[in-house]
N, C-alpha and C positions, 0 to 999 in steps of 0.2 A: 122135554126134560128141563129146559130153561125156565118154563113157566112154573114148574114144580119148585125149583130153587128159589125163585122170587117170592112165591107164596110162603115158603117156609122161612125165608128171611124176614118177611113182613110179620109173621106170627112171632118169631123170636124177638124181633125188635119191639113189638108191642109188649111182650112179657118183660123185657128189660126196662121199658118205659114205665110200666106199672110199679116195678120194684123200686126204681129210682124216685118215683113220685112219692111213694109211701115213706121212703127214707128221708126225703126232704121235709115231709110233713112232721116226722117225729123229731128230727134234729133241729129244724128251723134254719138250716143253712142250705147252700146249693147242693144239688144232688150229685155233683161230680167232684171227684178228688182233683185238687190242683196239680198240674204238671210242674216240673221244675221251672220251666220258662214262665209260666203264669205266676208262680211264687216269686221269682226274681222280679218280674214286672210289678207285682203288688208291693214288694219291699222297696223297690226303687221309687215308686210313686209315693209311698208313705213317708220315706225318709228323705227324699229329695236327692238321693244318690243316683249316679248313672247306672244303667243296667249292668255294665261290666263290673263296677264296684260292688253292686248288690250281689252279684254272683260270687265274687271273691269273698265277700263277708259270709255268705251261706256255706261256701266250700271250707273256709277257715273254721267256721263254727262246727261243722260236721267233723272235720279232722281233730279239732280240739276235744270234742265229746268222745270220740273213739279213743284217743290217746289217754284221756283221763280215766275212762272206763277200764282200759287195759292196765293202767298203773295203779289206780286206787280201788277199783271195783264198784264205785258208785260216783254219781255226779248230782249235785243239788242244783236245780234250776229255780231260782227265787221266784215265788209266786206261781210257778207252773207245776213243779213236782220233782220227783227224784227218779233217775235212771240207775238201775242196779244190776250188776252181773248176777246171773243165776245159773245153776247147773241142773240138768235133767239126768237122772240116773238111767242106766240101761234097763230096759223093760221088755216085756213080751207084748207082741201085737199080732194082728192077723192080716194076711194078704187078702184084700177084699175080693179079688177075682177068683182065687182058689180056696180060700178059707184056711190055708196052711198057716200054722203058727210060725212066726218069725221073731227074731231078736232085734230090737231097735237099739242101736248103740247110744251110749251116753253123749250128751252134747251140752254146749254152753248157749245161753240165751240172754237177752237183755229184757228186764222187767221194768215197767213204768208204774209209778204210784203217784197219782195226781194230788196236788196240794188242795187244801180246803177251798181257797179262793178260786182255784181253777175249776174244781168240781161244782162249786156254787154258781159259777157263771153259766152253767148249762141248765139251771132249773128255772 
C-alpha cells in the first residue's frame, strides 16, 4: 500500500509541475506565489530596510487599505489601480453533490481594476 501512495504522489506531483510550468510560460514570472516571508525579504532587499521594518510597512499598508475601504468604499493606488468595495446580491445556486437548489446569501467583496500602466506592463 505504501508503494501505491508513492506512485500516486509522483503522478500528482507531475501534474502540478506541468500546470505550474505552463503558468510561468504564459505570465513570464515565477510559477510560485510569494509567501509573506518571501515578500518581506524582497521588500527589505529592494528598499534597504531591515526585515522587521519591511514587515511593519506591509502590515501597516494592509491595515490602511482595509480601513480606507471600510470608510470610503474605494482606494486609488497610483499607477497600479483601484480597489473598490462591491456587493453581491442573494442568488440561487446548486449543491454540486446533490443537485439541490440552495440560496447563496448576499455578501460584500473587494474588486480590483488595474490602471493602464499596470495592465500595459504585462504585455
